[in-house]
LUMMAR-109014 format. One record per atom (N, C-alpha, C): x negated, y negated, z negated. Coordinates in steps of 0.1 Angstrom, whole numbers, plus 2048, in hexadecimal, padded with zeros to 3 digits. Last residue first. Layout:
<rs>
XYZ/...
</rs>
This chain:
<rs>
F93E34662/F9BE3D66A/FA9E3866D/F79E1C665/F86E2065E/F8EE29667/F56E1D660/F62E1D669/F6EE22661/F3FE1E652/F4AE1664D/F56E15656/F2CE3065B/F2BE2265F/F37E1965B/F32E49652/F24E44651/F23E35653/F4BE50659/F49E4A64C/F3BE45649/F49E5B673/F4EE4D671/F4CE47664/F2AE6967A/F37E6B674/F3CE5D670/F12E7868F/F1AE6C68C/F27E70685/EF0E81694/EFDE8568F/F05E7868C/EDFE736B1/EE1E756A2/EEFE7969F/EDAE6D6CB/EDDE7B6C8/EE0E7E6B9/ED3E536CA/EE0E566D1/EE4E656CE/EBAE546BE/EC5E4D6B7/ED3E526BD/EACE616D2/EACE666C4/EB8E616BD/EAEE4F6E7/EB4E5C6E8/EB6E626DB/E9FE3A6DC/EADE386DF/EB4E456E1/E86E466D9/E8DE426CD/E9CE406D0/E80E496F5/E80E556EC/E88E526DF/E7FE2E6FD/E89E38703/E8BE446FA/E6AE256EE/E77E1F6EC/E82E286F1/E56E346FB/E58E366ED/E66E316E9/E57E29715/E5AE37713/E5DE3A704/E4FE0F70F/E5CE11715/E60E1F713/E34E13706/E3FE0F6FC/E4DE11702/E1DE2A70B/E27E22713/E33E1F70A/E02E296F4/E0DE2F6FB/E16E25702/DEEE1C6E6/DEAE246F1/DF5E2A6F9/DF7E0F6CF/DF3E076DA/DEFE0F6E7/DFCE266BE/E07E1D6C3/E03E156CF/DEEE396B2/DECE386C0/DF6E2E6C7/DDFE40695/DE8E3669A/DE5E346A9/DDBE6168A/DD4E56691/DDFE4D697/DE7E7767F/DE3E6D676/DDCE6067C/DEFE85696/DE5E8B68D/DDFE80684/DFAE686A3/DF7E766A7/DECE7B69E/E14E4F6A0/E08E5669B/E07E646A0/E20E316A6/E20E3E6AC/E13E446A8/E33E19693/E27E1F697/E2AE2C69E/E4AE08695/E40E0568B/E33E0C68F/E60DF96AB/E56E046AA/E4CE006A0/E80DF06A5/E72DEB6A5/E6ADF76A3/EA0DEA6B4/E96DF46AF/E88DED6B0/EC0DE56B1/EB4DDD6B2/EA9DE56AC/EDDDF16C1/ED1DF46B8/EC5DEB6BB/EF5DD86C6/EF0DE56C7/EE4DE76BE/F00DBF6BF/EFEDC26CD/EFADD06D0/EFFDBF6A4/F0CDBF6AA/F0BDC36B9/EE5DD569A/EEADC869C/EF8DCA6A3/EC8DE668D/ED6DE6690/EDADD7693/EAEDED686/EB5DE267E/EC4DE1681/E9CE07682/EA8E04689/EB0DF9681/E7BE0B685/E85E0567C/E91E02685/E66E29688/E6DE1D68D/E77E18683/E4BE3E690/E52E37685/E59E2A68B/E45E5C69D/E49E4E6A1/E51E48696/E2CE7369F/E36E6E696/E39E5F69A/E23E8B6B8/E23E7E6B2/E2EE7C6A8/E0FEA36C8/E1BEA06BF/E19E936B9/E03EA26EA/E01EA06DB/E0EE9E6D4/DF1EAD706/DFEEAC6FF/DFCEAB6F0/DDDEA1721/DDFEA6714/DEEEA6710/DDAE9873B/DCFE9F735/DD1EA4727/DF1E8B744/DEAE9474D/DE0E9D746/E06E8C726/DFFE85731/DF8E8F739/E20E8C70E/E18E93718/E11E89721/E2BE8F6EC/E27E866F8/E1EE8E701/E45E976D9/E39E9D6DF/E37E946EC/E51E8B6B8/E52E8D6C7/E45E936CC/E64E8369C/E59E8B6A2/E5BE8C6B1/E6BE6468A/E6FE70693/E62E76698/E76E51670/E6AE58676/E6FE6467E/E84E31667/E85E3F66B/E78E44670/E93E18654/E86E1E658/E88E2D65B/EB4E0F661/EA9E0E658/E9DE1565D/ECDE2666D/EC8E1866A/EBDE19660/ED9E3E672/ECDE3B679/EC7E2D677/EE8E56661/EE7E48661/ED9E45667/EE5E72667/EF2E6B669/EF1E5C669/EC8E7967A/ECFE7966E/EDCE71670/EC4E8D698/EC0E8368F/EC8E84682/EBAEAD6A5/EC4EA36A1/EBFE99697/
</rs>
């Protein structure tokens, strides 16, 4: 599960697989948010301290981040909604 507020700088953990390896990664992203939806910027993808951002399929990384945000805990008070 994610955190209640998903705006701003975030770091998530994931596991990436390919035909010849599996590695744990940290994905750092910024969720700027917008009226149209979440505006997300990928800062880095790191595995064991090595920046592998340019080596990975960014469409897949954006899908992982989108799922992470969608699964976050949500409470109406986190976003100023009025009951």
